ZAMIKE-291638 format. One record per residue (C-alpha): residue in three letters; y, z, x. Coordinates in steps of 0.001 Angstrom, whole numbers, plus 500000, padded with zeros to 6 digits. Layout:
REM residues N
AlaYZX
...
***
This chain:
REM residues 398
Leu263988553248424253
Leu261143554887422351
Leu258657552367424321
Pro257997554885427266
Ala258169558173425189
Ala255101556402423656
Ala253658555634426605
Thr254088559347428096
Ala253798561341424574
Val252272564789425310
Tyr250333566495422254
Lys250024569661422138
Gln247687571770419968
Trp247544575250418529
Ile244357577145419479
Pro243769580419416811
Asn243153579940413360
Thr242884582033410054
Asn239695580343408400
Phe237685582530406309
Glu234103581412408427
Thr235825581937412017
Ala234209585127413305
Ser236539586064415586
Asn239367586835412482
Trp236918589756410917
Asp236808593659412839
Glu233502593535412601
Gly232990590519414721
Arg231403588776412081
Val231303586888408435
Pro231462588595405436
Cys228156588491403567
Ala227232589212400201
Ser226735592786400058
Asp230285593446401883
Val233316594120400637
Val236423592097402128
His239129593956402927
Phe242703591655402938
Glu246114594191403849
Lys248012594550401210
Asn251380594035402985
Lys250160591206405217
Val251041587858404326
Val248011585126405795
Ser246739581471404586
Val243020581312404812
Phe241339578390404711
Val237812578521402917
Arg235032575614404370
Ser232183576791401860
Pro230959578865398621
His230779582876399118
Ala229132585552397260
Leu230938589250397784
Thr230603592453396129
Asp234252593183396536
Met237478591709397480
Tyr240978593331397745
Leu243708590799398435
Pro247166590559399961
Leu249902591022397316
Asn251213587200399082
Gly249164584778400709
Glu246776582061399630
Phe243141580268399791
Val243033576593400440
Leu239467575764399265
Ala237694572680400918
Ser235584570807398194
Gly232808572699396950
Ala234532576207398333
Gly235271579222396385
Phe234000582919395909
Ala231474584192393270
Ala230554587815392418
Phe227212589220394376
Asp224253589343391301
Gly222137592016393834
Ser219611589667394953
Trp217973590214398273
Asp220012588476400746
Pro218013588592404578
Gly219963590085407004
Cys222657591219405096
Asp222173594830403914
Ser224722596706405658
Gly227375596778403079
Ala230119597439405064
Thr233747597004404229
Val234672593989406835
Arg238269593593407280
Phe240127590462407944
Ala242432590895411258
Asp246165590959411732
Ala247396587293412645
Glu251194588630413021
Gln250921588866416637
His249938585090417168
Ala253463584141418809
Trp254667580752419093
Phe255978581205422617
Asp252499582283424177
Pro251075580062426233
Thr247254581061426278
Leu247543579742422490
Trp247949576380423002
Gln245962573673424770
Ala247865570199425682
Leu245919567156424984
Ser246842564641427656
Pro246356560685427924
Ser243364559527429192
Arg244685559104432587
Glu245170563039433357
Leu242083563883431733
Asp240251561546434715
Leu241466564110436788
Ser239621566766435282
Gly242990569268435259
Arg243951568172438624
Ile247704567958436649
Phe249208570963435312
Ser252165572422434260
Met254446575030434780
Asp254382577834431923
Glu257553577139430392
Glu256246573420429928
Arg252831574954428244
Val254743575597425250
Pro255402572398423458
Cys258285571093424527
Arg261617569435422851
Tyr259859565760422595
Asp256238566631422329
Asp253885566526419766
Val252327569527417938
Ile249022569319416267
Phe247393572202413912
Gln243866571394413806
Pro242850569571410676
Glu240672572025407707
Thr242236575131409666
Ser244631577587408334
Phe247026579727410742
Arg250124581859410745
Val252472581526413438
Asn255086583575414867
Val258285581631415532
Asp260817583877417182
Ser262913582651419419
Ser265994582639421474
Arg267376579383419744
Arg268261578953416153
Val266180575759415872
Ile263307574719418096
His262936570941418378
Leu259507568735418314
Arg258610565487418094
Ser256101565479415276
Ile253905568306413299
Ser250485567539412436
Leu248586569782409970
Met245992569913407190
Gly245289566049408785
Gln248902564889408471
Glu251421563919410292
Leu254799564906409715
Ser257210562673411938
Ser260277562545410551
Pro263239564920409479
Glu263033564035405816
Ala259017564576405741
Trp259455567918407369
Ala261983569254405011
Gly260247568193402647
Tyr257034570231403319
Leu259087573116404689
Gln259804573253400577
Gly256485573923399470
Pro254428576833399307
Ser252487577075402350
Ala255305576797404653
Pro256282580424404596
Leu253211581588404836
Gln252271579885408229
Phe255694580327409704
His257655583451410309
Gly260198584522412539
Asn264183584002413205
Gly263302580437414604
Thr263119577305412665
Leu261338574251413518
Gln262772570842413375
Val260705567757413269
Thr263147564562415000
Gly260796561945415768
Thr261932560807418647
Gly260032561052421876
Cys262277561562424990
Pro264703558291425710
Asp264909558633429190
Lys262259556900431622
Ser263595559682434724
Gly261769562497432075
Cys263581564728430230
Asp263442568832430718
Cys261088570937428785
Gly263789572736427032
Asn261762575921426833
Ala264131578019429599
Pro265794580106427159
Asp262762581242425803
Gly261388581710429300
His261299584944429156
Arg258993585538425658
Ile256657583128427465
Cys256254584872430254
Ala256131588544428589
Ala252834586767426711
Leu250936585656430064
Phe251550589243431251
Arg250158590603428355
Ala247257588752428855
Ser246631589329432428
Gly247424592753432587
Arg250981592815432895
Gln251410591703436474
Cys251511588516438143
Pro248380587118440345
Ala247894588357443981
Val249062585862446608
Thr248062586007449972
Cys250989584082451779
Arg253974585374452932
Ser257372584320451224
Pro255609582889448015
Leu257192580133446164
Gln259232580775442844
Pro258996577315440706
Leu261482576530438191
Gly260173577508434817
His257063578844436382
Cys256537583071435595
Cys254784583655439203
Gln255194582885442266
Val252650580458444037
Cys251572579337447766
Gly251325576048448730
Ala254456573564448620
Thr257624572205446417
Ile259375569252446341
Asn262701568989444542
Leu264056565130444011
Asp267207563376443690
Phe266798560470441732
Ser268767557414440515
Pro268877555996437345
Asp266227553413438544
Phe263977556371438789
Asp260472556085436619
Leu259066559640436195
Gln255324558370434955
Lys255179555413437238
Tyr255832558011439997
Gln253533560775438875
Asp250573557357438676
Arg251731556223442149
Leu251100559904443421
Val247994560622441988
Gln246507557167442938
Ala247917556661446620
Leu247435560440447420
Leu246374563092445025
Ser242966560996444196
Gln242423561066448660
Pro239207563147449087
Lys240939565208450950
Tyr243329566639448653
Ala240135567332446012
Gly240826571042446006
Val244953570560445375
Arg246761570692441848
Met249915568984440982
Ala252353569798438466
Ile255825567366438558
Ser258568567461435555
Lys261924566918435080
Val263847570761435624
His267581571406435603
Lys268199573880438632
Ala271765576168438297
Gln274241575022440946
Thr276734577670442325
Phe279817576554444432
Leu279994578633447386
Gly277214580805446393
Val279292582765443719
Ile281312580286440779
Pro278280579183438644
Gln278341575223437609
Ser276980572985435100
Ala272912572791436097
Thr271703570023437925
Pro268895567421436947
Leu266213567040439126
Ile262481566342439581
Gln260183568925440737
Ile256706568625442660
Val254453572084442425
Leu251391571595444637
Ile248869574439444887
Asp245212573940446500
Asp242158576067446120
Glu241950577501449802
Ala241774581120450607
Gly243202583637453309
Ala244983582209456039
Gln244136578698455235
Thr245907579133451372
Gly248535576410450875
Thr247628574554453815
Thr246057571460452418
Ala248553571505449758
Glu251883571493452578
Gln250090568617454046
Leu250385566774450926
Ala253708567063450790
Ala253926566196454045
Asp252721563157453435
Ile254608562847450054
Met257671563255452177
Asp256614560276454836
Asp256225558317451325
Ile259753558793450156
Ala261373558167453583
Gln259409554908453569
His259816553556449832
Gly262058555892448542
Glu264911554013447981
Ala262876551396445615
Leu261678554114443622
Gly264772555283443024
Ile265024558671444825
Ser267977559152446553
Ser266744562514448623
Gly263820564823449193
Lys263316568481449976
Met260309570296450699
Glu259377573635450791
Ala255995575439451878
Ala254159578779451683
Thr250986579195453150
Gly248400581944454340
Ser250055582322457642
Thr253526580637458102
Phe256373580049455947
Ser258749577151455859
Gly262289577866454304
Gln262820573421454348
Val259860572292456440
Gly261198568526455827
Ser263736567059454117
His264466563016453935
Ala267676561437452442
Leu268272557797452370
Ser270954556584454872
Arg273110555833452159
Ile273304559275451030
Thr273904560797454558
Ala276613558639455395
Gly278184559479452049
Thr278067563419452953
Val279231563057456414
Leu281828560796454729
Gly282826563335452129
Leu283225566122454499
Leu285480564318457343
Phe287906563282453819
Ser287694566806452803
Leu288737568106456574
Leu291506565478456539
Leu292429566646453162
Leu292441570232454203
Gly294553569323457496
Gly297254567317455944
Ile297807570215453028
Leu297958572780456048
Phe300430570213458066
Leu302720570196455166
His302646573855454076
Arg303567574574457481
Lys306792572065457562
Gly307637573651454324
Lys307038570992452474
Leu304605572665450363
Arg304822575884448935
***
């Protein structure tokens, strides 16, 4: 069961660090030099990796923190000798790392399999999937320190593995042991708890990300980074993909699938047969399993239904916005009509919004067996209701 997961593993790497030698970690925008006074806020908890030796005039330390020293690294008192380029004698303060949140998509970088890298960013992710999902591998770069806020709407945040300080922790026991050490409380804070499971997605049709409960945190972080608003869209009635914070122009396809469906194989098929065509060079695609909330008669909530969501956007502008993505979506629907049953696809529904038009259901292809089943189901329901009404009128039912 783990072989498909290993083949489609997604690694997400944390970007910020709290290293001493990172210039952006200091309010002066530079690393302290010998004549400076270094100031760590007294009540700010911090873990700081030090890569090299430093001479300093003075240093105020936090009440709770750690320095992780590389080989040969350390601190010495400035002996007063002349240091070229360091005659300011300023007080240099370490920046506040408390605001770095786990559910901020801008702080993560996806390290995708090589087949996706070959597409030069043509495959993208919904906003909720830019943050580590429940079956992802998380990487904190070797020889870096960090501090991350794991506030969450969930008590436990599940992950496949976590790598930090060059060590991969891929079992619950290894992770539990690390949490008992001195560094973990300095690196992770907040009301959420990270849990390493060591297991990948067991379903070849894919697994949903699992970040929906914290979708509001993800969107809030994106809005802070972009000035509290979504990018302007030029199409009428733009689309709202599941798991995405903002509306888009282009096309979406929702697929119902059977147990024979293989998400990774189908993505590879779309990339090789369609997305890689020169006429679609400006189109980007996201594909993943999501859960769509269902209601009975539009009112009564029911359990969410799993489906495969394909989102297509392009680089067209003005009235042409989304038109190339719409054409690719139409080609995908044609391919489903011809080969859907062999691919494990039961049905597909397409929606498109371009700079000039909106089609609520531009295309909807279902296999004949599904259509026949739907018709038979409706006929049976009508017969059942008719029978109940007949018995009621005869006085057999009250």
